[in-house]
Structures are given as structure tokens and as C-alpha cells.
C-alpha positions as CSV (number, residue, x, y, z in Angstrom):
1,M,2.6,-46.3,85.3
2,R,-0.8,-47.3,84.3
3,N,-1.5,-48.3,80.9
4,R,-4.4,-47.7,78.8
5,P,-7.6,-48.3,78.5
6,A,-8.8,-47.5,81.7
7,S,-11.1,-49.4,83.8
8,G,-14.4,-50.2,82.7
9,S,-13.1,-48.7,79.2
10,R,-15.3,-50.4,76.0
11,F,-12.5,-49.3,73.8
12,T,-11.6,-52.3,71.3
13,L,-9.3,-52.6,68.3
14,D,-11.6,-53.5,66.3
15,G,-13.1,-50.5,65.1
16,P,-9.6,-48.6,64.1
17,I,-8.7,-51.7,62.3
18,D,-11.7,-52.3,60.3
19,E,-10.9,-48.5,59.6
20,I,-7.8,-49.2,58.2
21,T,-9.0,-51.9,56.5
22,E,-11.6,-50.0,54.9
23,A,-9.1,-47.6,54.3
24,V,-6.6,-49.7,52.5
25,K,-9.3,-51.2,49.8
26,A,-10.6,-47.5,49.2
27,I,-7.5,-46.8,47.4
28,D,-7.9,-49.4,44.8
29,D,-11.1,-47.3,43.4
30,A,-9.5,-44.0,44.2
31,V,-10.0,-41.6,41.0
32,D,-7.4,-39.4,41.6
33,L,-4.1,-38.5,44.2
34,A,-6.4,-36.7,46.5
35,E,-8.6,-39.2,47.4
36,V,-5.4,-41.2,47.9
37,R,-4.5,-38.8,50.4
38,G,-7.7,-39.0,51.9
39,Q,-7.7,-42.5,52.4
40,E,-4.1,-42.2,54.3
41,G,-5.2,-39.7,56.5
42,R,-8.1,-41.9,57.5
43,G,-6.1,-44.8,58.2
44,A,-3.4,-42.5,60.3
45,R,-6.3,-41.3,62.0
46,A,-7.5,-44.9,63.1
47,Y,-4.0,-45.8,63.4
48,F,-3.1,-43.6,66.2
49,Q,-6.2,-44.3,68.0
50,I,-4.6,-47.8,68.3
51,L,-1.3,-46.5,69.7
52,R,-2.8,-44.6,72.0
53,Q,-4.2,-47.6,73.9
54,A,-0.5,-48.6,74.0
55,I,0.7,-45.4,76.0
56,P,0.2,-44.9,79.9
57,Q,-2.1,-42.4,80.7
58,A,0.5,-40.2,82.2
59,W,1.9,-39.4,79.1
60,G,-1.2,-37.2,78.4
61,F,-1.6,-38.8,74.9
62,E,-4.8,-38.1,73.5
63,R,-4.2,-37.6,69.5
64,R,-1.4,-37.0,67.1
65,A,-0.6,-33.6,67.6
66,R,2.1,-31.3,66.2
67,R,3.1,-27.4,66.1
68,P,3.7,-27.5,69.0
69,P,3.6,-30.8,70.5
70,P,1.3,-30.5,73.4
71,D,2.5,-33.6,75.6
72,P,5.7,-35.5,76.1
73,A,4.5,-38.1,73.6
74,N,4.2,-36.2,71.0
75,A,7.2,-34.4,71.4
76,L,8.6,-37.9,71.0
77,L,6.9,-38.7,68.0
78,S,7.9,-35.2,66.5
79,L,11.4,-35.2,67.4
80,G,11.9,-39.1,66.1
81,Y,10.1,-38.2,62.6
82,T,12.4,-35.4,62.3
83,L,15.6,-37.4,62.5
84,L,14.0,-39.9,60.3
85,T,13.2,-37.2,57.5
86,Q,16.5,-36.1,57.6
87,N,18.0,-39.6,57.4
88,M,15.6,-39.7,54.4
89,I,17.1,-36.9,52.7
90,A,20.6,-38.1,53.2
91,A,19.3,-41.3,51.2
92,A,17.4,-39.3,48.4
93,E,20.6,-37.2,47.8
94,V,23.3,-40.2,47.8
95,V,21.1,-42.0,44.8
96,G,20.8,-38.8,43.1
97,L,17.3,-38.4,44.0
98,D,15.9,-34.7,44.6
99,P,14.5,-34.8,48.2
100,Y,12.0,-31.7,47.5
101,D,10.4,-33.5,44.6
102,G,7.7,-35.6,45.8
103,L,5.3,-38.3,44.4
104,F,3.1,-38.8,47.2
105,H,3.4,-35.7,49.3
106,A,2.3,-32.5,48.1
107,D,5.3,-30.3,46.9
108,K,5.6,-26.8,48.9
109,H,8.7,-24.8,49.0
110,G,11.0,-25.8,51.4
111,R,9.4,-29.2,52.1
112,P,11.4,-32.5,51.5
113,A,8.2,-34.4,49.9
114,L,10.1,-36.9,48.5
115,A,12.2,-37.7,52.0
116,L,8.4,-37.7,53.6
117,D,7.4,-40.0,51.0
118,L,10.1,-42.7,51.7
119,E,9.9,-42.0,55.5
120,E,6.2,-43.9,55.3
121,E,7.3,-46.9,55.5
122,F,9.8,-46.5,58.9
123,R,7.7,-44.0,60.7
124,S,6.3,-46.9,63.2
125,I,9.1,-49.6,63.0
126,I,11.5,-46.8,63.8
127,V,10.3,-43.4,65.5
128,D,6.9,-44.9,67.3
129,S,9.1,-48.4,68.1
130,V,11.7,-46.0,69.8
131,M,9.0,-43.9,71.6
132,L,7.5,-47.0,72.9
133,T,10.6,-48.5,74.6
134,L,11.4,-45.3,76.1
135,I,8.2,-45.5,78.0
136,N,7.7,-48.9,78.3
137,K,11.1,-49.6,79.9
138,E,11.2,-46.3,81.8
139,L,14.1,-45.0,80.1
140,L,12.2,-41.7,80.0
141,T,9.6,-40.5,82.3
142,P,7.0,-37.3,81.7
143,D,9.5,-35.6,84.4
144,D,11.9,-35.5,81.7
145,F,9.9,-32.7,79.7
146,R,9.9,-28.7,80.0
147,P,8.0,-26.4,78.9
148,G,8.8,-25.2,75.2
149,P,7.6,-22.3,73.1
150,K,4.0,-21.9,71.9
151,G,3.0,-24.0,75.0
152,G,4.4,-27.3,73.7
153,V,6.9,-29.6,75.8
154,R,10.3,-30.8,74.9
155,L,13.2,-32.8,76.4
156,K,15.2,-31.9,79.0
157,R,19.4,-31.9,77.8
158,E,20.1,-35.1,79.4
159,A,16.8,-36.9,78.1
160,L,17.3,-35.7,74.8
161,K,20.8,-37.7,75.0
162,T,18.6,-40.9,76.0
163,F,16.8,-40.3,72.9
164,F,19.6,-40.0,70.6
165,R,21.3,-43.1,71.8
166,Q,17.9,-44.8,71.4
167,Y,16.8,-43.5,68.4
168,G,20.4,-44.6,67.0
169,K,20.4,-48.3,68.5
170,R,17.1,-48.5,66.5
171,I,18.5,-47.4,63.2
172,H,21.7,-49.4,63.3
173,T,19.6,-53.0,64.3
174,R,20.3,-55.0,61.6
175,V,17.0,-56.7,59.6
176,I,16.5,-59.0,57.0
177,H,15.6,-56.7,53.7
178,P,12.7,-58.2,52.7
179,G,13.7,-57.6,48.7
180,L,17.3,-58.6,49.2
181,D,16.9,-61.3,51.7
182,H,19.6,-60.3,53.5
183,R,20.4,-58.5,56.8
184,L,21.0,-55.0,56.4
185,T,20.6,-52.2,59.5
186,Y,17.9,-50.3,59.2
187,Q,20.0,-47.3,57.8
188,Q,21.2,-49.3,55.3
189,C,17.3,-50.1,54.4
190,F,16.7,-46.1,53.9
191,E,19.0,-46.0,50.9
192,V,18.4,-49.4,49.5
193,Q,14.7,-48.6,49.2
194,A,15.6,-44.6,47.8
195,R,17.8,-46.6,45.4
196,L,14.9,-49.3,44.2
197,L,12.7,-45.9,43.7
198,S,15.3,-44.2,41.7
199,K,15.4,-47.2,39.4
200,V,11.1,-46.9,39.2
201,I,11.9,-43.4,38.3
202,E,14.6,-44.2,35.8
203,G,12.2,-46.8,34.0
204,K,14.6,-49.4,34.7
205,R,11.9,-51.2,37.3
206,K,8.3,-51.4,36.5
207,T,7.1,-51.2,40.2
208,Y,8.2,-50.1,43.7
209,A,8.4,-52.5,46.2
210,P,7.5,-51.3,49.8
211,F,9.7,-51.9,53.2
212,L,7.2,-54.2,54.9
213,T,7.9,-56.4,58.1
214,R,5.8,-59.1,59.7
């Protein structure tokens, strides 16, 4: 497979990285939650510009798109984010939080806003990592997808099993939790973060420390 950028391309990472840096700085001066969400969206768009360069052109990824995902790479992201949301719903419920009562994501009927809040810390290190592993190790190819509803694409049955195996392997990978300084699986880290957030909500802690990796 041929990786981006194509021959002759002048794309550099400097622009998107600068955009993310400026978005982070702008959050400090945000006057309300709507402005914070706007800066988050700005940073996300820049991030996906960077991610696009890591995905071979054969996968057809031009931008993050969903409902339905129009290309194989977006299909992998959508599936992975859906699984991760379910993990976060479970983590929130285990510690006694309502996964539908969000802090950052707007509350909408049927939307697990709090689970989506917690999910943001793990999207790239879980789902994006799984997608890139499947692509770069050629565990999946664009031929492993079939047309889906409304013009989208979806994984074939056997390829879906491959995705589930890789996703399961990833969430059971053991890492050092930055706040506890000992090894936990990523899945255990989901619950730890939910518990830390619960303590802030209950007034037992002053600040919430997000899960950060180097």
C-alpha cells in the first residue's frame, strides 16, 4: 500500500499542529462552554488532517465522516468509537454515575453524554491505534468491506471478527496509569477515570486529572 503524502505533495504537519496548539491556548480565554466546544472542534479537524497522512490512499480517507461512514477507514473509526462508548457507559455505571448526564457534551435524548466525555481521553490511544495497526500490518484491506446502508460501507463478517480481536487485545493491554503509578489494563483505566470524575462531582476532589500518555 502507498502511504500519504503522495509524491510531490507539500503537506507538512506544522499547520495542523499549530492549529491544535492555538486551540488549546484559546480554551483558557473561553467565556462559555459553547466557545470551548468550538475550540475542541477546531482541534479535532486539525487532528484528523494529521491522521489522514498516516492512512494509505487506497483506504479513501479524506476527512472524518459518519452516518454513514463513506470509506473503510471511517467505518473502522465509527465501529471503534461505538465500542469505546459502550465501555465508558459500563465504567460510569459501575461507579454510580449516570452515563447520559454529561458535562462537556450536550445532553440530548438517548445520547450517553457523560460516556462521550470520558471517551475523549481514550479515542486516539484505543480506537485510532487499533485502526492503524489493522491497516499497517495489513490485517485488513479495503477488500474486507462491503456496501452498507445509505451509501456507507461496513466490515464483512470474518473481518469483523478480526477487528474485535484487535480491539479486545488493545483494551486489555497493560499500561502505567499516570495518577496511580502502577500497571492497569486500559479497560481498568476506564473505570479509574470514571471513579476520579465521580469524586470531583461529589466534592471529594477539587480537580479532575485526565488520562494522559507520552
